[in-house]
Backbone as CSV, one residue per row, in Angstrom:
resi,resn,N_x,N_y,N_z,CA_x,CA_y,CA_z,C_x,C_y,C_z
1,MET,278.330,-11.266,-40.518,277.762,-10.528,-39.421,278.894,-9.977,-38.567
2,TYR,278.878,-8.685,-38.372,279.918,-8.036,-37.590,279.444,-7.856,-36.144
3,ILE,280.358,-8.115,-35.240,280.064,-7.884,-33.827,280.634,-6.530,-33.461
4,LEU,279.771,-5.693,-32.933,280.194,-4.361,-32.541,281.071,-4.462,-31.302
5,SER,282.264,-3.997,-31.394,283.213,-4.085,-30.287,283.573,-2.673,-29.834
6,LEU,283.126,-2.329,-28.641,283.436,-1.031,-28.087,284.443,-1.198,-26.954
7,PRO,285.473,-0.399,-26.955,286.418,-0.506,-25.833,285.787,0.033,-24.553
8,LEU,285.944,-0.713,-23.494,285.401,-0.290,-22.208,286.477,0.448,-21.439
9,GLU,286.191,1.676,-21.112,287.125,2.458,-20.325,286.640,2.478,-18.888
10,VAL,287.472,1.965,-18.010,287.110,1.904,-16.601,287.694,3.126,-15.918
11,GLY,286.809,3.925,-15.380,287.236,5.129,-14.681,287.051,4.967,-13.186
12,ASN,286.330,5.878,-12.608,286.080,5.850,-11.178,284.949,4.865,-10.884
13,LEU,285.251,3.807,-10.131,284.254,2.801,-9.807,283.719,2.947,-8.385
14,GLY,283.877,4.125,-7.804,283.427,4.343,-6.435,281.926,4.198,-6.283
15,GLY,281.173,4.655,-7.267,279.720,4.529,-7.209,279.262,3.088,-7.268
16,LEU,279.931,2.284,-8.087,279.586,0.874,-8.194,279.862,0.140,-6.889
17,VAL,280.964,0.452,-6.272,281.300,-0.170,-4.988,280.308,0.254,-3.916
18,ALA,279.905,1.508,-3.934,278.918,1.990,-2.968,277.576,1.284,-3.156
19,ILE,277.168,1.073,-4.400,275.913,0.363,-4.674,276.008,-1.074,-4.187
20,LEU,277.140,-1.732,-4.411,277.305,-3.110,-3.942,277.219,-3.195,-2.421
21,PHE,277.854,-2.252,-1.732,277.779,-2.270,-0.274,276.375,-1.934,0.209
22,LEU,275.667,-1.076,-0.513,274.296,-0.752,-0.145,273.391,-1.968,-0.317
23,ILE,273.577,-2.709,-1.384,272.813,-3.934,-1.599,273.187,-4.976,-0.550
24,MET,274.456,-4.993,-0.177,274.943,-6.001,0.761,274.460,-5.716,2.183
25,LEU,274.448,-4.469,2.605,274.161,-4.150,4.000,272.811,-3.489,4.234
26,GLY,272.257,-2.836,3.224,271.048,-2.048,3.395,269.831,-2.814,3.892
27,PRO,269.399,-3.871,3.195,268.207,-4.586,3.657,268.381,-5.244,5.019
28,ALA,269.575,-5.722,5.312,269.802,-6.356,6.616,269.684,-5.329,7.738
29,VAL,270.216,-4.145,7.546,270.121,-3.103,8.563,268.663,-2.653,8.713
30,LEU,267.951,-2.539,7.593,266.549,-2.141,7.642,265.705,-3.182,8.379
31,LEU,265.923,-4.466,8.091,265.199,-5.518,8.791,265.542,-5.531,10.275
32,LEU,266.794,-5.282,10.614,267.204,-5.258,12.010,266.528,-4.117,12.770
33,VAL,266.492,-2.951,12.160,265.864,-1.797,12.814,264.369,-2.040,13.013
34,ILE,263.698,-2.546,11.979,262.264,-2.830,12.106,262.033,-3.919,13.152
35,GLY,262.887,-4.937,13.172,262.759,-5.996,14.170,262.949,-5.490,15.585
36,LEU,263.916,-4.593,15.776,264.130,-4.036,17.117,262.963,-3.155,17.555
37,ILE,262.389,-2.414,16.609,261.226,-1.580,16.942,260.045,-2.465,17.329
38,LEU,259.807,-3.519,16.561,258.693,-4.409,16.880,258.933,-5.157,18.183
39,ARG,260.185,-5.508,18.440,260.490,-6.245,19.668,260.321,-5.363,20.894
40,SER,260.570,-4.074,20.766,260.405,-3.188,21.911,258.926,-2.949,22.215
41,LYS,258.086,-3.140,21.201,256.641,-3.013,21.427,256.103,-4.387,21.813
42,GLN,254.844,-4.624,21.636,254.231,-5.865,22.089,254.337,-7.015,21.085
43,LYS,254.924,-6.786,19.925,255.023,-7.829,18.900,256.389,-8.500,18.966
44,LYS,256.631,-9.234,20.040,257.951,-9.818,20.273,258.282,-10.935,19.281
45,LYS,257.304,-11.753,18.915,257.572,-12.862,17.996,257.910,-12.352,16.592
46,ALA,257.158,-11.365,16.109,257.441,-10.795,14.785,258.801,-10.101,14.780
47,GLY,259.143,-9.419,15.876,260.453,-8.775,15.967,261.582,-9.775,15.934
48,LYS,261.402,-10.891,16.644,262.441,-11.930,16.658,262.631,-12.540,15.276
49,ILE,261.525,-12.751,14.553,261.608,-13.316,13.203,262.351,-12.362,12.271
50,LEU,262.065,-11.068,12.372,262.749,-10.100,11.504,264.234,-9.986,11.849
51,ILE,264.585,-10.109,13.117,266.001,-10.073,13.501,266.729,-11.298,12.953
52,ILE,266.089,-12.459,13.008,266.691,-13.675,12.446,266.827,-13.548,10.937
53,LEU,265.803,-13.007,10.268,265.891,-12.786,8.815,267.017,-11.815,8.458
54,ALA,267.212,-10.802,9.291,268.310,-9.862,9.050,269.654,-10.567,9.150
55,GLY,269.795,-11.455,10.117,271.041,-12.206,10.253,271.290,-13.136,9.084
56,VAL,270.246,-13.815,8.631,270.383,-14.728,7.485,270.718,-13.948,6.223
57,TYR,270.037,-12.807,6.026,270.327,-11.980,4.849,271.771,-11.483,4.885
58,MET,272.222,-11.077,6.068,273.607,-10.600,6.192,274.597,-11.709,5.866
59,LEU,274.335,-12.907,6.349,275.230,-14.033,6.086,275.298,-14.356,4.598
60,VAL,274.147,-14.417,3.954,274.113,-14.739,2.525,274.719,-13.614,1.696
61,SER,274.374,-12.372,2.022,274.881,-11.253,1.214,276.383,-11.080,1.376
62,LEU,276.907,-11.299,2.563,278.354,-11.218,2.718,279.055,-12.337,1.966
63,GLY,278.390,-13.468,1.838,278.980,-14.571,1.068,278.963,-14.301,-0.414
64,VAL,277.811,-13.885,-0.936,277.671,-13.704,-2.394,278.342,-12.389,-2.831
65,CYS,277.929,-11.271,-2.239,278.490,-9.982,-2.637,279.943,-9.843,-2.204
66,GLY,280.279,-10.459,-1.079,281.673,-10.427,-0.636,282.585,-11.132,-1.624
67,ALA,282.087,-12.237,-2.188,282.871,-12.942,-3.199,282.998,-12.104,-4.471
68,LEU,281.939,-11.363,-4.826,282.004,-10.507,-6.010,282.974,-9.349,-5.793
69,VAL,282.925,-8.762,-4.602,283.804,-7.619,-4.309,285.272,-8.062,-4.232
70,SER,285.504,-9.245,-3.665,286.895,-9.687,-3.493,287.487,-10.238,-4.797
71,GLY,286.649,-10.568,-5.768,287.170,-10.969,-7.065,287.155,-12.459,-7.336
72,PHE,286.473,-13.244,-6.538,286.415,-14.685,-6.792,285.274,-14.993,-7.670
């Protein structure tokens, strides 16, 4: 049985880095914006929960994706 071996040519990885940063920061920013909008209206408890979730997501994503980006 032969294993197909294709050489991988690494070119411009700017798109991959942009996707990683979008995954790392995008949902946290979206949750923060929605939380701030809800907090400014009458749903203060739901806004506070979404702001806390945004902080937790940011902490976890910077740990996991940050380790992937830095090479560990």
